[in-house]
C-alpha positions in Angstrom: 0.0 0.0 0.0 1.3 3.4 -1.0 1.8 6.1 1.8 -0.6 9.0 1.6 0.5 12.5 0.3 -1.5 15.7 0.3 -0.6 18.4 -2.2 -2.1 21.8 -1.2 -2.3 24.9 -3.3 -3.2 28.2 -1.7 -4.6 31.3 -3.5 -3.6 34.9 -3.3 -6.4 36.0 -1.1 -5.0 33.8 1.7 -1.4 35.0 1.1 -2.5 38.6 1.2 -4.4 38.3 4.5 -1.9 37.9 7.4 -4.5 36.5 9.8 -5.9 34.0 7.2 -2.4 32.9 6.2 -1.5 32.2 9.8 -4.7 30.3 10.4 -4.1 28.3 7.2 -0.5 27.5 8.0 -1.4 26.4 11.5 -3.9 23.9 9.9 -1.4 22.8 7.2 1.3 22.2 9.8 -1.2 20.0 11.7 -2.0 17.8 8.7 -0.8 14.2 9.2 1.4 12.4 6.7 3.5 13.6 3.8 2.5 17.0 2.4 3.5 19.6 -0.2 2.5 23.2 -0.4 2.2 25.3 -3.6 1.6 29.0 -3.7 1.6 32.0 -6.1 1.6 35.6 -5.0 0.4 37.6 -8.0 -1.2 40.5 -6.1 1.9 41.2 -4.1 4.0 41.0 -7.2 1.7 43.4 -9.0 1.9 45.9 -6.0 5.6 45.8 -5.8 6.0 46.0 -9.6 3.9 49.2 -9.5 6.1 50.6 -6.7 9.2 49.9 -8.9 7.6 51.4 -11.9 7.1 48.1 -13.8 3.7 48.1 -15.5 1.5 45.0 -15.3 0.4 43.7 -18.6 -2.7 41.5 -18.6 -4.6 39.9 -21.5 -7.8 38.0 -20.7 -6.9 37.9 -17.0 -3.5 36.4 -17.7 -0.2 38.1 -17.0 2.3 38.9 -19.7 5.7 38.2 -18.2 8.2 40.6 -19.6 11.9 40.3 -18.5 11.3 43.2 -16.0 8.1 41.5 -14.7 10.0 38.2 -14.3 12.6 39.9 -12.2 9.9 41.1 -9.8 8.1 37.7 -9.8 11.4 35.9 -8.9 12.0 38.4 -6.1 8.5 38.2 -4.7 7.5 34.6 -5.3 10.9 33.0 -4.6 12.0 35.5 -2.0 9.5 37.5 0.0 6.4 35.3 -0.2 8.1 31.9 -0.1 10.5 32.6 2.7 7.8 34.2 4.8 5.7 31.1 4.5 8.7 28.8 5.2 9.6 30.8 8.3 6.1 30.7 9.6 5.9 26.9 9.1 9.2 26.5 11.0 7.6 28.4 13.9 4.9 25.8 13.9 7.4 22.9 14.0 6.8 22.0 10.4 10.2 21.5 8.8 9.6 23.3 5.5 12.0 23.9 2.6 11.3 26.6 0.1 11.7 25.7 -3.6 11.4 26.9 -7.1 11.4 24.5 -10.0 15.1 25.2 -10.5 16.0 24.0 -7.0 17.0 20.4 -7.2 15.9 20.5 -10.8 12.5 19.7 -9.5 10.3 21.2 -12.2 11.4 21.7 -15.8 9.4 23.8 -18.3 9.5 25.0 -21.8 8.7 28.6 -22.8 5.1 28.9 -23.8 5.0 29.0 -27.6 3.6 32.1 -29.2 0.2 31.6 -30.8 -2.3 34.4 -30.8 -0.6 36.0 -27.7 3.0 36.2 -26.6 2.9 35.5 -22.9 6.6 36.3 -22.6 8.6 34.3 -19.9 5.7 32.0 -19.1 6.6 28.3 -18.6 4.6 25.2 -19.6 5.6 22.3 -17.4 7.4 19.5 -19.2 8.7 17.3 -16.3 8.5 17.0 -12.5 11.5 15.3 -10.8 9.4 13.0 -8.5 12.5 11.2 -7.1 14.0 14.4 -5.8 10.8 15.5 -4.2 10.3 12.1 -2.7 13.8 12.2 -1.2 12.9 15.5 0.5 9.7 14.1 1.9 11.4 11.0 3.2 14.0 13.3 4.8 11.2 14.8 7.0 11.1 18.0 4.9 7.9 19.6 3.6 8.5 21.2 0.2 6.9 24.7 -0.4 6.9 25.4 -4.1 6.6 28.9 -5.5 5.3 29.5 -9.0 8.6 29.5 -10.7 10.1 26.8 -13.0 13.2 26.6 -15.3 14.3 25.1 -18.6 17.7 23.6 -17.5 19.4 26.2 -19.7 19.5 29.0 -17.2 16.1 30.5 -17.8 13.5 30.9 -15.1 9.8 31.1 -16.0 6.6 32.4 -14.4 4.3 29.3 -14.2 0.7 28.9 -13.2 0.5 27.8 -9.5 -2.6 25.7 -10.1 -0.8 23.8 -12.9 2.2 23.3 -10.7 0.1 21.8 -8.0 -1.7 19.5 -10.5 1.6 18.4 -12.2 3.4 17.8 -8.9 0.4 15.7 -7.7 0.4 13.7 -10.9 4.1 13.0 -10.7 4.0 12.0 -7.0 1.1 9.6 -7.6 3.6 7.0 -8.8 5.0 6.8 -5.3 2.1 8.0 -3.1 -1.7 7.8 -2.8 -2.1 11.5 -3.6 -4.9 13.9 -2.8 -4.9 17.4 -4.3 -6.4 20.4 -2.5 -7.2 23.8 -4.0 -7.8 26.3 -1.2 -9.3 29.6 -2.1 -11.9 32.2 -0.9 -15.0 30.2 -1.9 -16.5 27.2 -0.2 -16.2 25.1 -3.4 -17.6 25.0 -6.9 -20.8 27.0 -6.7 -24.0 26.4 -8.7 -24.8 30.1 -8.3 -21.9 32.7 -8.0 -24.3 34.9 -6.0 -24.9 32.2 -3.4 -21.8 31.1 -1.4 -23.7 28.2 0.1 -24.7 26.7 -3.3 -21.7 24.3 -3.2 -21.8 21.4 -5.6 -20.4 18.8 -3.2 -19.4 16.1 -5.7 -18.5 16.3 -9.3 -17.6 13.4 -11.5 -16.8 13.4 -15.2 -20.5 13.1 -16.2 -21.5 15.9 -13.9 -18.6 18.0 -15.1 -19.8 17.7 -18.7 -23.3 18.7 -17.6 -22.1 21.7 -15.7 -20.1 22.9 -18.7 -23.1 22.5 -20.9 -25.2 24.6 -18.5 -22.4 27.2 -18.4 -22.2 26.9 -14.6 -18.5 26.2 -14.9 -17.1 29.1 -16.9 -14.5 31.9 -17.0 -11.7 31.6 -14.4 -13.0 28.3 -13.0 -12.4 26.5 -16.4 -8.6 26.2 -16.3 -8.8 25.2 -12.6 -11.3 22.4 -13.4 -9.2 21.3 -16.4 -6.2 20.9 -14.0 -8.4 18.9 -11.6 -9.7 16.4 -14.1 -6.3 16.1 -15.8 -4.9 15.1 -12.4 -7.7 12.6 -11.8 -7.2 11.0 -15.2 -3.5 10.5 -14.3 -4.0 8.6 -11.1 -4.4 11.4 -8.5 -6.9 9.8 -6.0 -9.1 12.8 -5.2 -9.3 16.5 -5.7 -10.9 18.9 -3.3 -11.8 22.6 -3.8 -12.9 24.9 -1.0 -12.0 27.1 2.0 -8.6 26.4 3.7 -10.2 24.8 6.7 -11.3 21.8 4.7 -7.8 20.3 4.8 -8.2 19.5 8.5 -12.0 18.9 8.5 -13.1 22.3 9.8 -15.3 23.0 6.8 -18.5 20.9 6.2 -19.0 22.3 2.6 -16.5 21.8 -0.1 -16.3 20.2 -3.5 -14.7 16.8 -4.1 -13.9 15.7 -7.6 -13.5 12.1 -8.7 -13.7 10.3 -12.0 
C-alpha cells in the first residue's frame, strides 16, 4: 500500500491576508502524513511592480511576463512570499523547505509557444522530478513550491501555480496515494456565483460535462477544473476545492472531484 500524500495549493487571497495565512499554515502544519504546499503571490508581485515602476500587462486575465516583470516575480514569489511562508511553518514545528522548480531540478518547463498571444517568460511544465521531491519528503522535509520553474538552460519562468500543484500531484502519484487540495476564498464550486452556500459537493466526469453545458462552470473556473480532471485522469486519487479549513476537516461544505 502506498503512503498518503497531500498536495495543497493556496490562493492569493489567503497569502494577502496575514490572519488568514497564519490560520491556514497552522492547519497545514497539523496535517498528518506527507504534504507539499504550492503558492503563487500575484497580487503582491503586482503591487511591488507598481512601486518599482514596472507596469502590469494583462490579457484575458493572464499576466504577460516581460523580463522586468519576471525579475519582480522571482523576487516576490521565490523570496518575500516563499521565505515568509517557510519561516512561519518553521515556527509551527513543520520542517519546511522553500523551492522553485530550479532547486534540485524539481520542475522543468518550456517557454510557452507564441500563438495568438506572446505571454513572454511563461513556462509550460514538461517534467517534475518526483524522485528528488520524494527524497525531500522522506528526509522529513515539507516542500513549499513557489510558482517559478526553469528550462535547464539557465532561464526561469513564471508558471501557473494551479498547474504546478496538479503536475506535482500527478508525478508523485507514482509513489504515493495522492490527494490534491485547491484552497481559495469560496466554499467550493458554486451552482450560483451569488450564493456562497450553493456548493456542488461532488463532481464526477459526467456531472462536469453537464455543468459545462449549463455554463455553470465558466471563465476563471475553467482552467482550474481542467487541471483537476487532468490530475484525476493521471492517477491522483481525489481533488478537493474549497476554503482552507477543509484540509483538517473544519469545513463541512467543499467540492470533491472524482472520475
